[in-house]
C-alpha positions, 0 to 999 in steps of 0.5 A: 042642206041649202040656204036662201043666202047662197052667195051667187044669189046675193051677188050682182051680175057685175060681181059674178062677171068680175070674179070670173074674169078676174080669177087669174088676177086674185093673187095680184091683190096684195095683202103684204103688210109693208105694201099696204102701209106704204100705199096708205102713207102715199094716199094721205101723205102722212107717215105716223101710224100712232105707235107700233102696237097695231102691227102684230094684229095687223100682220096676223089679220093681213096674213089670215085674209090672204089665206082666208076662206077662199076669197074671190077676186071681188072679195080680195078687193073689198078686204084690201080696201077695208085694211087700207081704210083702217090704216088711213084712219090711223094715220089721220088720227095720229095727225089730228092728235099731233095738231090738237095736243089737248085731245087726250083731255077731251071729256067723254061721257060715260057711255051707255053700251047696248050689247048682248046676243046679236039679233036681240033687238039691239038696233031697234033699241039703239035707234029708239034712244037716238030719237032723243035730241039730248042723246049723242049716238054715232052715225055710219058716216063718222064711224068709218071716218072719225077724223073731221076735215080741217083737223077739227077746224069747224069752218072746213066743209065736211063731205063725209056724209055725202061721200058715205051716202054715195058709197053705200048707194054704189055698193048696193047697186053694183055689188048686190042683186035685186034679191040681195038688196031686198034680203039685206034690207030685211036683215039689217037696213042702214043709211049713212046718217043712221046710228050704227054699231061702233065696231069700225072704231075697234077695227082701227086697232085691228082687234075686232071680231067683225073681221071674222064675219068678213072672211079671215078664216080661223087663224085670226079668230082663234088668235083674237080670242086669246088677246087682252083688248084693253089697248084696243079700248083705249084707242077706241076711247081716243077716237071717241074724244075726237068725235066728242070734240067735233060734237060735244054731248052730255049723253053717249049711247054706243052699240055693238053686241060683241062688247059683251065678250070684252066687258072687263077691258071695256070697264078698265077704260070706262069704269062707269059705263052702264050696260043695257043687256039685250036678251032674246030666246037663242032658238030665234036669235042664233039662226038669225045671227047665222043668216046675218053672218052668211050675208056678210060673207056673200060678197067675199066668197062663193063658198056656200054654207058648210056643215059646221057653219051653224055650230061655229056661230052658235059656239061663238055666241055661247062664248059671248054670253058666257064671258058676259055672265062671268064678267057681270059677277065681277062688276057692280050690279047697278051697272047692268039693266036686262032688256028683253026682246019680247018687252021691247017689241011689244011695248017699245015706249014702255021699255024706253021709259024703264031704261030712262028710269034706270039711267036717271034720265028725264022724259019730256013731251018732245022726246015722247013725240019724237019717239012716237013719230019714229015708231010709226016710221019704223012700222011703215018701213018694215012692211013687205020686209021679211027675214026668212031663216030657220035653224035647219038652214044652218045644220042646227035644231031648236033642241041643239040650241036650247040645250047649249044655252040652258045655263043662260036661259035658266039664269034669265028666266023671262027668256026661258018663259018666252021660249016655252010660249013659242014652242 
């Protein structure tokens, strides 16, 4: 079984060289919790992480990264930097709240949550809704560093966007081969000021499924599945309060497919949230999610695809929709709207208007003009970008996927109908 996403094809020559030269030094990249916490404290000259509720997940995660799935030298450097970023964010969040004691009283709009199967059009929908200037979305640069400079002093210069732009450009040029850059662009292209998934905020609680994609192995993933995430969503809300204080908004749209797995905890913290549940034929969505997962691993491990990789991704996605379907029965029907990939891609303007009706939002000419211009730019940007994948690349087949998701497709009939049309 071969995959077009073998790590050595994705990695730049500089990464391959660093891994070869640095192989004997892999162990020197420490994941000891005390070492990392002390390093974060020294970096920003702060001491308070905002309570100790993060320590258990942080320690389990750090140990899992250390043992991991064979992170190479560059992979260990990137994983350590990821943990340090989250620790530094926690220190800054605690300090921000100390200096701004009214943060807990900042009103956060009831979020509109885009969720569902990965690779089902969630990014496309997120960016469609972001075209309305009345709607607040979260951009890459603020998600990775939610605390503004000057601790909320609006007069302080804010270098976060410029730093994120330079950082993203550096990562692409230094870490990815030309093939890797073109592949990454075809799978999921994002710029520093684009609306993006809100998982970086959940990362700061160290309870976030995205770490599994980044090479932590089974230990952390299995532990995470059994945890209650209510406290993680409370911490997520505190960060939204910081972001809202910097840029108030009457509407807030967030996006992360994995919210579907934690709807009960999300509704405990945001009782009036509304869910835009994206649906796509799993026969198409699951191999695409496998491809995205392999891309996420490529800069951290040289391990090529394993026989059970596709099954693991499929099982994780099956759990996501099962948990979402179960949670949906416990909550108000009017909090959910089903949005179908085929409708969204065939008639995005019509799909957006239907969503506006569901949300009770008013359309206007300015919104229609902004959306029309965006759709034209999006079509142009996709020219020449081809995301190639197949179920067989990941040890799966259409029949295996269809049978596994039968309950899901039978409940959401348009998905099943779409699947029959594509056969």
